[in-house]
N, C-alpha and C positions, 0 to 999 in steps of 0.2 A: 738150631737156626740162629744165625747171627743177625742182630738188629742194628742197623746202621743209622747213626745220628748225625744231623747237621746242626750247627750252632749259629744262631742269629744274635748279634750284639757285640760280643768280643770284649766286653768290659770286665769289671770285677766279678759280677755275678756269673758271667759266662765262664770265667776261669774256674769258679766253684763247680759249675755244671760239668766242665771237662774233667776236673779232678775226680768228681763223683763217678762219672761215666766210666773212667778207666778201671774202677773197682767193681763194676757190674759184669758178671760172666756173660760172654757171648754178645757184648756190645762193642761196636767199633765207631770211632769218630772219623767222619769222612769229609766234611766240608764246613767252611766258616765264611760268614759275611758280617761286616760291621761298617759303620759310617767312616771309621778310620782304617784304611787298607793296611796300614803298618801293623795295627793290632791284630787284624785277621791273619796276616802273614806270620806274625810272631806265634799265634796260637797253633797254626798249621805246623810250624817248625817244632813247637814244643810237644804237641800231642799227635801229630800225624794227620794226613789228609790234605785237601786242597783249599786254598784261600781264593775267594772271589771278590772282584771289585764292584760287581753289580748284583742286585738281589735276584733278578731274573735268571742270570747265569747260575747262581747258587741253587735256585729252586729246580733247575733242570739237571742238576748233578744226579747221576745214577751209577750204582745202586744207592738209594737213600730211602729210609722208611719213616723216620721221625725228624721233625724240626723242633728244636728246643729254643724257645724265645726268651732272650734276656736283654732286650732293648729297653729304652725308657718306657715307663708304665703306660703313657698315653699313646704309644705306638703298638702295644701288644696285640690288640684285635686286628689292626691293619696287617701286620706281618703274619699273624697266625692264619688269617683268612687267605692270604696269598698262598700259604703253604697248603691249606686244605683244598684249595682249587686245583692244586697239582696232585691231589690224592695222597697227601702225606699226613700221617698222624701228627698231632701237635701237643707238646707239653710246654706250659707257659709259667714263667716265674710269677709269683704273686705281685700285685693283684692281677686278676685276669685282664682287666683294663680299668679305666678310671670312671666309666659310666655304665650303667646297666643297659642303656640303649645300644652301645657298641657291643657289649657282651651278648645281647640277644641276637644281633646280626651275626656274630661269630658262631654262636651255638647253632643257629639255623644253617649256616654255611657248612659246618662240620657234619650236621645231620644229613644234608643233601649229598655231601661227598662220601658219606659212610666211613668217616675216619674218627679215631678216638681223640678226645679233647680232655686234657688234664691240667691241673693247676698245682704248683709246688707249695704246699703247706706242710712242712716237715713235722709239725706238731702231731699230725694224724698218724705218723709212723713211729713216734717215740714210744718205747715199751711201757713206760710209766703211764703215759696218757691213754694208750690203748687199754691198759688195765683199768684206768679211771672211767673211761667211756663204758666199758663192760659193766663195771660196778654200778654205775648210775642206771644203765639200761636194765639191770637185774633188780633194781630197787634197793640196793645196798645203802644208798644215801637217803632213802625215803623220799618224801615229797620235797622237791626243791623249794627253798625259802629265800635264800639270799646269796648273791654273788658279789665279790669285790675283786676287781682286776686293776693292777697298777703296772704301768710301763714307764718307770722313771729313768729314762735313758738320756744320754748326752751325745751331741754331735758338735764338734768344734766349728768355728766360723768357716774354715777352709773346706769343710765337707760340702757346704752350699756354694761358697764363692768359687770353688774349683770346678763346678759343674754347670753346664748350660741348661740342665733340665731339672735338677733337684730343687725343691722349694718353689716350683712354679705350678700354677693351676693347669696350664696347657699340657704339660708332659708328666708331672708328678701327680696331678689330680688332687693335690692337697699336701698336708705336711705330716705331722706326728700321727694323725689318724689313718690316712690313706696309705702311707708308706710304712712307718714302724709299727703302729698299733694294729694294723690289719691282721697280723698273725693271731693276736689275742682276741680280736673280734671274731675271727673264724673259729677259734678254740671255744669261745663261749657258745656260739651257735651250734657247733658240733656236739658239745656236751649237754647243753640245756635246751636246745630247740629255738624256735623263732622268737623274735622280739616284736611285740605289737606296737609299742609306743616308746618314744625316746625324747628326752629333754637334754640339750647339750649347750655348752658354752665353750667358745674357743678364744685363744689369745695368740698374738705374735709377741711373745714376752721378751725374747732375748736376741733372736737372730734377725738379720737384715734380709728377710725373705717376704714373698708375696702371700704366703699361706701361713697356717697356724703352726706354731711349735709347741703349743700347750692346749690340751682339751680335757674337759670333764663331761661325762654324760651319765644320766640316770636312765636305766633300762627297765621296762616293764615286759616281762616274758609272757608268751601265750599261756604258759603253764600256771601263771599266777605268781611266780617268783619275781623278785625285784633285784636290781643290781646296780653297781656303779663301775664305770670305766674311767681311769685316768691315763693319759698318754702325753708324753713330752719328750723333746730332745734338748731341753734346757736344764736338766737336773744334773749339774756337775757333782761328782765326776762320772756319773752313770751308775745306776744300781740295778740289781737283777729284777726281772719281771716276777711278780707275785700274784697268784690267783687263789682266793679263798672261796670255797663253796660250802654252804651250810644247807642241810636238809633236815627233815624231821627225825632222821636217824643219826645225825652227827655232822662233823665238819672235816673237810680235807683241804690241805694247803699244798699248793704247787709253787715251786721256785724254779725259774728257767723252764725246763721241760721235765722236771722230776717231782714226784710226790714226796714232800718232806715231812708231812704230818698227817696221820690218819687217826681220828678220834671218833669211833663209831660205837653205838649202843651194842651192836653185835660184832665182835671182833672178826676181822678178815685177814687172810694171808697178805703179807707185804707185797708191793709191786716188784717186778723184776728189774731192779736198778741196773742201768748202764754206768760204767765209769765215765766221768766227765759229762758235758752237756753239748747238745747239738743245736740248741736254740740260738737265734740271732744275738749278737753281742750288744750289751748295754752301752758300749763305748766306741764301737767301730763297725762300719758296714762290711768289713772283710770277714768271711766265714772261715775260721781256722779248722773246725771239725766238720768234715763233710759227710759223716755217717747218716745224718738225717736226709740230705739230698740223695745219697746213694740208695737209701731205702725207698724213697719216692720213685727214683728212676727204675729200680728193680720191680716195684709194683706196677709201673706203667708198662714195662716190657712184658710182665705176666699178663696184664690186661689185654695187650695186643695178641699174645699167643693163645690165650684161653677164651677170648671174646667176652671178658668180664668188664665191669666198670672200674675205673681207676679210683684211688683213694679219695680224690676230690675231682669231680668232673665239672663240666661247664656250668651246669645248673647249681651245683654246690658252690662253685667259686663266685657265682652271682650274688649269693646271699650276703656275704660280708660287704661287698661293694654297695648293695642296696641299703644296708644298715648305715654305712658311713655316709652315703648320700643323704639319708634322713637326718643324721647328726648335723651335717653342714646346713641343711635346710632349717633345722631347729635353731642352730646358732644364729643364722641370719635373721630368722623371724623373732627370736627371743621368746619362743613358746614351744610347748611340746607338740610333736607331730607323730602321726601314725606311719607305719613302715610298709612299703610294698604296695600290693594291690589296693588295700584300704586307703593308702595315701592318695593314689590316683583317683579313686572314687570321690574322696572329699575335695580334691582340687577341682574336679569337674563340677561338683555342686557349688563350690565357692564362685566359680566363673559364671 
């Protein structure tokens, strides 16, 4: 059965999606829409299919099974909901949207329509990180104690100056946390579980933007573990992401999307390394290695065919945005805040 994809966005990330889709068996690219008709036409010429000048016309294209959303982050839920109302499955580039309120509306819409909703977090498809997830689940790391995550990336001034939406609250939803750091936020939650409380500080240290380009957060996990997260786009020239996890049975270090050090009391077989890395770049928004996206698309196609949940569904995609929202609230208040439901309860009590 061929699964037919339509792409919404037609910018850099949509080109990544198209390149990945071409490598998934039995997937066909059939339609494109973006704010710039010339970009949509160029993608149609490059990858095949029809370009549309209006979103409604795009959504009426048939046959089409899945809409892959790659528009600015603050428009993700709007465009995904429009697709779900037409009975189309939806796969969305991270983050799912920039507020949990919009994500809740999107998830409800997809539930009503009976369509799949997935989020692209390619870390969840990386062989090394799947190995690490299983190791932790089996108790190989023991009781989680400490996590340290660093995203010391760099984006040049033109990355923001050349965009109408990057570095804005309305469409980017934030800066180094909501855009670049969100992959690592999702990774920590996926590996170690929920965070109960967070204390964060943010700065606009280098770039002429409305949002933060530098952030530091202290995390208190529900498991009892504690952790720190650093994220920036001001660390010239840009260094690899690094995550260190310590449990009662040892320490494991991740760089980019690969496990580079395993020091455990009870030795384990090494993880199944891939050559190269499919994690986002520390120096550029352009994804050169599309294997991670290809794996996510393949998983989503399998979820449609088999009736299973995708790697990251709507409710999974909500968790990282909820935590980033809590970080921003903490930074504004200059105090620690609780995350999620507990935060809403305390807000009601304070009022």
